[in-house]
C-alpha positions as a Python dict, from the first residue, in 0.01 Angstrom:
ca = {
    (1, 'M'): (0, 0, 0),
    (2, 'N'): (-372, 57, 170),
    (3, 'K'): (-484, -251, 373),
    (4, 'T'): (-821, -341, 223),
    (5, 'K'): (-600, -328, -140),
    (6, 'E'): (-328, -548, 12),
    (7, 'T'): (-599, -794, 128),
    (8, 'L'): (-762, -800, -210),
    (9, 'L'): (-456, -854, -368),
    (10, 'T'): (-370, -1125, -177),
    (11, 'A'): (-698, -1263, -165),
    (12, 'F'): (-716, -1276, -587),
    (13, 'A'): (-343, -1449, -551),
    (14, 'L'): (-496, -1730, -353),
    (15, 'F'): (-827, -1768, -561),
    (16, 'S'): (-596, -1805, -870),
    (17, 'L'): (-338, -2014, -712),
    (18, 'F'): (-612, -2227, -607),
    (19, 'F'): (-820, -2201, -944),
    (20, 'G'): (-669, -2451, -1200),
    (21, 'A'): (-727, -2758, -1400),
    (22, 'G'): (-919, -2965, -1182),
    (23, 'N'): (-1106, -2672, -1001),
    (24, 'L'): (-1222, -2587, -1363),
    (25, 'I'): (-1349, -2934, -1514),
    (26, 'L'): (-1451, -3111, -1226),
    (27, 'P'): (-1733, -2914, -1106),
    (28, 'P'): (-1980, -2907, -1427),
    (29, 'F'): (-1919, -3289, -1459),
    (30, 'L'): (-2021, -3314, -1113),
    (31, 'G'): (-2333, -3117, -1207),
    (32, 'Y'): (-2384, -3317, -1523),
    (33, 'N'): (-2384, -3631, -1297),
    (34, 'S'): (-2580, -3530, -999),
    (35, 'G'): (-2878, -3355, -1177),
    (36, 'D'): (-3130, -3244, -953),
    (37, 'Q'): (-2907, -3341, -631),
    (38, 'W'): (-2638, -3085, -757),
    (39, 'F'): (-2701, -2883, -420),
    (40, 'L'): (-2612, -3165, -211),
    (41, 'T'): (-2325, -3258, -426),
    (42, 'S'): (-2193, -2912, -404),
    (43, 'I'): (-2204, -2895, -33),
    (44, 'G'): (-2011, -3211, -24),
    (45, 'F'): (-1743, -3082, -301),
    (46, 'S'): (-1693, -2774, -117),
    (47, 'I'): (-1611, -2911, 210),
    (48, 'S'): (-1288, -3083, 65),
    (49, 'A'): (-1245, -2829, -199),
    (50, 'V'): (-1320, -2511, 33),
    (51, 'L'): (-1345, -2562, 347),
    (52, 'I'): (-1075, -2744, 448),
    (53, 'P'): (-834, -2554, 214),
    (54, 'I'): (-894, -2222, 393),
    (55, 'L'): (-863, -2398, 689),
    (56, 'G'): (-519, -2461, 573),
    (57, 'I'): (-449, -2098, 488),
    (58, 'Y'): (-576, -1996, 818),
    (59, 'A'): (-340, -2259, 988),
    (60, 'H'): (-53, -2093, 764),
    (61, 'A'): (-167, -1760, 876),
    (62, 'K'): (-112, -1887, 1279),
    (63, 'I'): (235, -2092, 1184),
    (64, 'Q'): (367, -1808, 985),
    (65, 'G'): (604, -2076, 892),
    (66, 'T'): (721, -2303, 619),
    (67, 'M'): (516, -2620, 529),
    (68, 'I'): (787, -2824, 707),
    (69, 'D'): (591, -2635, 1068),
    (70, 'F'): (284, -2839, 952),
    (71, 'A'): (384, -3174, 1089),
    (72, 'K'): (687, -3100, 1303),
    (73, 'K'): (486, -3187, 1581),
    (74, 'V'): (419, -3584, 1476),
    (75, 'S'): (828, -3552, 1416),
    (76, 'P'): (1071, -3428, 1241),
    (77, 'V'): (1167, -3732, 1044),
    (78, 'F'): (783, -3787, 969),
    (79, 'S'): (747, -3381, 843),
    (80, 'F'): (1024, -3436, 625),
    (81, 'V'): (902, -3776, 462),
    (82, 'Y'): (532, -3573, 439),
    (83, 'C'): (639, -3276, 287),
    (84, 'S'): (862, -3440, 39),
    (85, 'L'): (589, -3691, -60),
    (86, 'V'): (322, -3401, -103),
    (87, 'Y'): (560, -3175, -328),
    (88, 'L'): (656, -3507, -531),
    (89, 'I'): (268, -3553, -571),
    (90, 'A'): (221, -3166, -643),
    (91, 'I'): (486, -3141, -900),
    (92, 'G'): (442, -3477, -1058),
    (93, 'L'): (54, -3489, -1087),
    (94, 'P'): (-132, -3164, -1087),
    (95, 'S'): (112, -2899, -1214),
    (96, 'P'): (135, -3140, -1522),
    (97, 'R'): (-223, -3180, -1562),
    (98, 'T'): (-265, -2799, -1625),
    (99, 'A'): (-35, -2809, -1931),
    (100, 'S'): (-271, -3118, -2034),
    (101, 'V'): (-584, -2948, -1983),
    (102, 'T'): (-438, -2650, -2168),
    (103, 'H'): (-358, -2839, -2462),
    (104, 'E'): (-672, -3057, -2477),
    (105, 'M'): (-921, -2726, -2452),
    (106, 'A'): (-710, -2412, -2560),
    (107, 'I'): (-447, -2539, -2800),
    (108, 'S'): (-577, -2850, -2990),
    (109, 'P'): (-910, -2703, -3112),
    (110, 'Y'): (-759, -2433, -3295),
    (111, 'F'): (-401, -2545, -3374),
    (112, 'N'): (-262, -2855, -3536),
    (113, 'V'): (2, -2911, -3266),
    (114, 'S'): (175, -3187, -3067),
    (115, 'P'): (100, -3175, -2663),
    (116, 'L'): (492, -3188, -2638),
    (117, 'I'): (509, -2843, -2800),
    (118, 'T'): (252, -2707, -2592),
    (119, 'S'): (394, -2835, -2251),
    (120, 'T'): (742, -2732, -2334),
    (121, 'V'): (640, -2374, -2433),
    (122, 'Y'): (371, -2372, -2124),
    (123, 'F'): (655, -2485, -1862),
    (124, 'I'): (888, -2223, -2020),
    (125, 'L'): (690, -1925, -1916),
    (126, 'V'): (618, -2079, -1590),
    (127, 'F'): (975, -2081, -1559),
    (128, 'I'): (1008, -1739, -1629),
    (129, 'I'): (757, -1625, -1379),
    (130, 'V'): (894, -1860, -1122),
    (131, 'I'): (1239, -1731, -1112),
    (132, 'N'): (1067, -1348, -1109),
    (133, 'R'): (950, -1488, -736),
    (134, 'S'): (901, -1136, -584),
    (135, 'K'): (644, -1009, -814),
    (136, 'L'): (432, -1346, -801),
    (137, 'I'): (137, -1179, -583),
    (138, 'E'): (111, -859, -789),
    (139, 'V'): (123, -1016, -1117),
    (140, 'I'): (-127, -1273, -1023),
    (141, 'G'): (-340, -1067, -810),
    (142, 'K'): (-377, -736, -1058),
    (143, 'F'): (-383, -876, -1372),
    (144, 'I'): (-470, -1244, -1415),
    (145, 'T'): (-740, -1307, -1152),
    (146, 'P'): (-985, -1037, -1231),
    (147, 'L'): (-983, -1165, -1625),
    (148, 'I'): (-1050, -1534, -1485),
    (149, 'L'): (-1317, -1415, -1291),
    (150, 'F'): (-1508, -1199, -1564),
    (151, 'I'): (-1506, -1533, -1772),
    (152, 'L'): (-1631, -1747, -1528),
    (153, 'I'): (-1915, -1495, -1432),
    (154, 'S'): (-2013, -1455, -1788),
    (155, 'I'): (-2060, -1829, -1864),
    (156, 'M'): (-2236, -1883, -1516),
    (157, 'G'): (-2437, -1589, -1551),
    (158, 'V'): (-2601, -1689, -1896),
    (159, 'S'): (-2656, -2051, -1751),
    (160, 'I'): (-2854, -1950, -1459),
    (161, 'F'): (-3102, -1736, -1674),
    (162, 'S'): (-3135, -2002, -1933),
    (163, 'N'): (-3458, -2191, -1947),
    (164, 'N'): (-3300, -2546, -1867),
    (165, 'S'): (-3422, -2764, -1573),
    (166, 'P'): (-3158, -3016, -1424),
    (167, 'A'): (-3223, -3358, -1515),
    (168, 'A'): (-3416, -3544, -1225),
    (169, 'N'): (-3219, -3886, -1248),
    (170, 'S'): (-2823, -3893, -1093),
    (171, 'P'): (-2619, -4177, -1132),
    (172, 'Y'): (-2448, -4100, -778),
    (173, 'P'): (-2641, -4262, -500),
    (174, 'K'): (-2450, -4080, -265),
    (175, 'P'): (-2444, -3729, -388),
    (176, 'F'): (-2285, -3587, -64),
    (177, 'S'): (-1981, -3827, -26),
    (178, 'S'): (-1954, -3810, -403),
    (179, 'G'): (-1891, -3460, -375),
    (180, 'I'): (-1653, -3493, -137),
    (181, 'L'): (-1404, -3744, -302),
    (182, 'E'): (-1426, -3556, -619),
    (183, 'G'): (-1319, -3254, -430),
    (184, 'Y'): (-1016, -3448, -371),
    (185, 'Q'): (-911, -3443, -711),
    (186, 'T'): (-881, -3067, -711),
    (187, 'F'): (-569, -3098, -458),
    (188, 'D'): (-684, -2820, -290),
    (189, 'A'): (-602, -2923, 54),
    (190, 'I'): (-288, -3026, -85),
    (191, 'G'): (-265, -2703, -251),
    (192, 'A'): (-344, -2514, 93),
    (193, 'V'): (-14, -2642, 251),
    (194, 'V'): (205, -2553, -84),
    (195, 'V'): (20, -2252, -177),
    (196, 'G'): (-5, -2112, 193),
    (197, 'A'): (375, -2130, 220),
    (198, 'V'): (411, -1959, -94),
    (199, 'I'): (188, -1675, 25),
    (200, 'I'): (355, -1646, 344),
    (201, 'I'): (724, -1617, 192),
    (202, 'S'): (576, -1353, -50),
    (203, 'I'): (425, -1157, 199),
    (204, 'N'): (763, -1152, 425),
    (205, 'I'): (939, -1047, 84),
    (206, 'R'): (715, -743, 28),
    (207, 'S'): (643, -672, 383),
    (208, 'N'): (771, -564, 727),
    (209, 'E'): (458, -576, 913),
    (210, 'T'): (403, -755, 1246),
    (211, 'Y'): (310, -1113, 1315),
    (212, 'I'): (-52, -992, 1420),
    (213, 'A'): (-89, -780, 1138),
    (214, 'K'): (8, -1061, 874),
    (215, 'R'): (-229, -1312, 1027),
    (216, 'K'): (-521, -1064, 999),
    (217, 'L'): (-414, -1003, 617),
    (218, 'I'): (-353, -1392, 548),
    (219, 'S'): (-690, -1463, 743),
    (220, 'R'): (-937, -1227, 577),
    (221, 'A'): (-765, -1321, 226),
    (222, 'G'): (-840, -1685, 278),
    (223, 'I'): (-1194, -1630, 395),
    (224, 'L'): (-1257, -1406, 51),
    (225, 'A'): (-1072, -1654, -161),
    (226, 'G'): (-1296, -1933, 8),
    (227, 'L'): (-1610, -1732, -54),
    (228, 'G'): (-1503, -1653, -428),
    (229, 'L'): (-1425, -2046, -488),
    (230, 'F'): (-1782, -2163, -284),
    (231, 'I'): (-1946, -1923, -539),
    (232, 'I'): (-1788, -2008, -849),
    (233, 'Y'): (-1805, -2405, -792),
    (234, 'T'): (-2169, -2380, -693),
    (235, 'G'): (-2216, -2183, -993),
    (236, 'L'): (-2018, -2421, -1225),
    (237, 'I'): (-2200, -2752, -1077),
    (238, 'F'): (-2536, -2581, -1122),
    (239, 'T'): (-2431, -2516, -1483),
    (240, 'G'): (-2343, -2858, -1550),
    (241, 'A'): (-2679, -2997, -1403),
    (242, 'L'): (-2877, -2732, -1634),
    (243, 'Y'): (-2691, -2817, -1954),
    (244, 'G'): (-2621, -3211, -1876),
    (245, 'P'): (-2914, -3323, -2057),
    (246, 'E'): (-2795, -3173, -2370),
    (247, 'F'): (-2492, -3407, -2381),
    (248, 'S'): (-2437, -3741, -2454),
    (249, 'D'): (-2383, -4021, -2162),
    (250, 'N'): (-2007, -4075, -2242),
    (251, 'V'): (-1884, -3714, -2296),
    (252, 'S'): (-1557, -3627, -2113),
    (253, 'R'): (-1499, -3368, -1861),
    (254, 'T'): (-1316, -3117, -2116),
    (255, 'N'): (-1567, -3178, -2402),
    (256, 'L'): (-1871, -3087, -2141),
    (257, 'L'): (-1673, -2748, -2028),
    (258, 'N'): (-1619, -2706, -2387),
    (259, 'G'): (-1997, -2742, -2493),
    (260, 'I'): (-2123, -2546, -2226),
    (261, 'A'): (-1916, -2252, -2306),
    (262, 'A'): (-1990, -2264, -2689),
    (263, 'K'): (-2390, -2289, -2552),
    (264, 'T'): (-2381, -2011, -2337),
    (265, 'L'): (-2176, -1755, -2531),
    (266, 'G'): (-2161, -1894, -2843),
    (267, 'S'): (-1870, -1934, -3083),
    (268, 'I'): (-1690, -1660, -2870),
    (269, 'G'): (-1750, -1847, -2575),
    (270, 'R'): (-1484, -2105, -2688),
    (271, 'Q'): (-1236, -1848, -2718),
    (272, 'F'): (-1314, -1719, -2392),
    (273, 'L'): (-1301, -2060, -2260),
    (274, 'S'): (-943, -2090, -2395),
    (275, 'I'): (-832, -1789, -2257),
    (276, 'L'): (-989, -1873, -1894),
    (277, 'V'): (-825, -2231, -1886),
    (278, 'T'): (-479, -2124, -2007),
    (279, 'L'): (-474, -1854, -1719),
    (280, 'A'): (-644, -2090, -1442),
    (281, 'C'): (-404, -2363, -1505),
    (282, 'F'): (-71, -2149, -1534),
    (283, 'T'): (-156, -1989, -1209),
    (284, 'T'): (-192, -2312, -1042),
    (285, 'A'): (177, -2439, -1197),
    (286, 'V'): (342, -2130, -1115),
    (287, 'G'): (234, -2194, -743),
    (288, 'I'): (326, -2529, -720),
    (289, 'V'): (661, -2508, -866),
    (290, 'T'): (744, -2210, -665),
    (291, 'G'): (627, -2397, -367),
    (292, 'T'): (850, -2685, -443),
    (293, 'S'): (1138, -2448, -513),
    (294, 'D'): (1103, -2250, -198),
    (295, 'Y'): (1090, -2625, -15),
    (296, 'A'): (1425, -2727, -185),
    (297, 'K'): (1563, -2382, -107),
    (298, 'Q'): (1472, -2425, 255),
    (299, 'I'): (1639, -2777, 291),
    (300, 'F'): (1965, -2654, 143),
    (301, 'N'): (2020, -2371, 404),
    (302, 'N'): (1852, -2121, 175),
    (303, 'S'): (2008, -2189, -127),
    (304, 'K'): (1938, -1982, -431),
    (305, 'T'): (2074, -2262, -685),
    (306, 'A'): (1859, -2522, -480),
    (307, 'F'): (1574, -2327, -574),
    (308, 'L'): (1691, -2274, -931),
    (309, 'I'): (1775, -2667, -981),
    (310, 'T'): (1401, -2720, -855),
    (311, 'A'): (1243, -2491, -1092),
    (312, 'I'): (1403, -2658, -1362),
    (313, 'L'): (1348, -3002, -1286),
    (314, 'G'): (980, -2916, -1160),
    (315, 'C'): (938, -2764, -1530),
    (316, 'S'): (1125, -3034, -1719),
    (317, 'L'): (854, -3287, -1527),
    (318, 'G'): (582, -3081, -1620),
    (319, 'I'): (696, -3079, -2010),
    (320, 'L'): (741, -3475, -1998),
    (321, 'V'): (407, -3564, -1797),
    (322, 'G'): (230, -3264, -1932),
    (323, 'Q'): (180, -3441, -2284),
    (324, 'L'): (-37, -3704, -2154),
    (325, 'N'): (-403, -3731, -2141),
    (326, 'V'): (-594, -3525, -1882),
    (327, 'G'): (-800, -3874, -1804),
    (328, 'Y'): (-503, -4042, -1771),
    (329, 'I'): (-331, -3833, -1538),
    (330, 'I'): (-669, -3793, -1331),
    (331, 'D'): (-700, -4177, -1291),
    (332, 'I'): (-323, -4207, -1180),
    (333, 'A'): (-396, -3955, -912),
    (334, 'I'): (-641, -4134, -749),
    (335, 'P'): (-442, -4383, -534),
    (336, 'A'): (-212, -4122, -437),
    (337, 'L'): (-480, -3888, -317),
    (338, 'A'): (-664, -4166, -91),
    (339, 'F'): (-337, -4213, 77),
    (340, 'I'): (-203, -3841, 137),
    (341, 'Y'): (-537, -3670, 121),
    (342, 'P'): (-639, -3772, 491),
    (343, 'I'): (-316, -3715, 655),
    (344, 'T'): (-326, -3374, 510),
    (345, 'I'): (-687, -3290, 603),
    (346, 'V'): (-590, -3394, 984),
    (347, 'L'): (-259, -3199, 979),
    (348, 'I'): (-460, -2869, 844),
    (349, 'I'): (-758, -2901, 1134),
    (350, 'L'): (-470, -2979, 1389),
    (351, 'N'): (-265, -2708, 1309),
    (352, 'A'): (-611, -2470, 1252),
    (353, 'I'): (-751, -2536, 1626),
    (354, 'P'): (-649, -2399, 1943),
    (355, 'A'): (-290, -2500, 2062),
    (356, 'K'): (-384, -2642, 2424),
    (357, 'Y'): (-600, -2908, 2227),
    (358, 'T'): (-316, -3025, 1990),
    (359, 'S'): (20, -3110, 2146),
    (360, 'S'): (266, -3351, 2004),
    (361, 'V'): (94, -3631, 2169),
    (362, 'V'): (-229, -3559, 2030),
    (363, 'F'): (-48, -3474, 1680),
    (364, 'K'): (83, -3828, 1683),
    (365, 'M'): (-185, -4009, 1791),
    (366, 'V'): (-430, -3875, 1550),
    (367, 'V'): (-210, -3917, 1231),
    (368, 'I'): (-111, -4276, 1318),
    (369, 'T'): (-473, -4309, 1358),
    (370, 'T'): (-566, -4184, 1008),
    (371, 'I'): (-294, -4332, 844),
    (372, 'L'): (-409, -4691, 962),
    (373, 'F'): (-771, -4647, 888),
    (374, 'S'): (-722, -4488, 572),
    (375, 'I'): (-502, -4794, 429),
    (376, 'P'): (-831, -4996, 320),
    (377, 'D'): (-974, -4704, 116),
    (378, 'F'): (-611, -4654, -42),
    (379, 'I'): (-632, -5060, -135),
    (380, 'Q'): (-998, -5036, -273),
    (381, 'T'): (-817, -4726, -509),
    (382, 'L'): (-568, -4978, -647),
    (383, 'G'): (-863, -5199, -801),
    (384, 'L'): (-745, -5498, -606),
    (385, 'H'): (-1037, -5728, -546),
    (386, 'Q'): (-1055, -5758, -118),
    (387, 'D'): (-1380, -5801, 35),
    (388, 'F'): (-1431, -5498, 277),
    (389, 'S'): (-1803, -5584, 329),
    (390, 'L'): (-1679, -5646, 741),
    (391, 'W'): (-1494, -5316, 756),
    (392, 'H'): (-1762, -5126, 570),
    (393, 'Q'): (-2033, -5297, 855),
    (394, 'F'): (-1849, -5194, 1175),
    (395, 'I'): (-1643, -4873, 1053),
    (396, 'P'): (-1871, -4557, 1015),
    (397, 'F'): (-1863, -4387, 670),
    (398, 'S'): (-1600, -4635, 540),
    (399, 'E'): (-1858, -4726, 258),
    (400, 'H'): (-1809, -4391, 153),
    (401, 'Q'): (-1384, -4415, 179),
    (402, 'L'): (-1434, -4208, 480),
    (403, 'G'): (-1361, -4461, 734),
    (404, 'W'): (-1050, -4276, 868),
    (405, 'T'): (-1277, -3975, 969),
    (406, 'A'): (-1462, -4107, 1310),
    (407, 'P'): (-1139, -4290, 1438),
    (408, 'A'): (-943, -3985, 1384),
    (409, 'L'): (-1200, -3756, 1574),
    (410, 'I'): (-1242, -4017, 1847),
    (411, 'A'): (-833, -4020, 1900),
    (412, 'L'): (-823, -3653, 1913),
    (413, 'I'): (-1077, -3646, 2192),
    (414, 'A'): (-969, -3948, 2376),
    (415, 'T'): (-594, -3859, 2370),
    (416, 'N'): (-683, -3498, 2474),
    (417, 'I'): (-931, -3630, 2758),
    (418, 'F'): (-624, -3895, 2873),
    (419, 'L'): (-395, -3636, 2872),
    (420, 'K'): (-623, -3374, 3101),
    (421, 'Y'): (-674, -3659, 3352),
    (422, 'S'): (-311, -3777, 3336),
    (423, 'D'): (-216, -3405, 3450),
    (424, 'K'): (-467, -3396, 3666),
    (425, 'L'): (-326, -3689, 3872),
    (426, 'K'): (24, -3564, 3863),
    (427, 'S'): (-53, -3243, 4034),
    (428, 'T'): (-267, -3453, 4330),
    (429, 'S'): (25, -3652, 4362),
}
């Protein structure tokens, strides 16, 4: 296949695997809440929902292994525990959430069907695609992504040329950090380590190219996918800011998106949105279940049976959790994300930067520091009434629930300086 065509196909597949339920319903709601601060919120959202995930894809392009390789420099035991937690969270929350969003936005407005029936049919179709593993990139990249982009651009295009102006008031006192934290809810950093592994395996099935050629392909596709995500997110946030004043103060995420579609494209907008939601959610669920099944296959010595059983269990869990309310799934995801997201972000960054700065000792120190300094953020998400005023006073960014960032950076720099001077002392002695 032509290299340009292969890059575009892979970029489209990456975009679709990333662009799921949260990516669709969260940005307009951010815009609705941020008003005239929409651009600052967009930058924050893009850091956690675009920059970090694309760095994750770049890291996968460097490693060209599996997700276990992401954390193995800390220790094999830590890598196993971390990977198992990530896949458990991914298959237990964002994957079922795609079925829940599909029901609320694409099925229940038109059909009197129970959520259980929707999630059952939905995950049967997911299972069919997952077991036809070798055709994953082609099906998603060639057919599904172009349709998703067409519908999204239609909605945003009409919005941008409307006569509305963003609301002047924003309930966000810290729009930038609010954007970063809301970006956690897309699960895209976790998606990067899961989906990146899926893309690597899919490319290996399809291609016998060299390591360098695959690295270039994945890196170029990742940049294109990231650019597409940034444009779409910014457009959706801006759209939410423009139409925000036309909705009530207690509008839900799904009702807001439904309303915007109706106001931009009229009655046909709702039908377009139903198709968009179904496609965007479906590709993400396929990516998560496939990635989890690949992981189980690897753990059990390349066992096809392990792949099949995991796919069945993943889809069964999707059916059970997928019938719950979208808002409820988002709420129960917050503590899990507060715990796993900081670790995932530092692992992505450590794997993306040059290897000379990321020895095993550096990995250990940075990850341990991140875990320790993210504990207060995790406790706060549980709703426990603890006084963190002293913590907020002395730890930079802790009032934004990002207290782990400065200590992790200090650990990275300090450990490298220590190792450099200890090596000099050894060589002179």
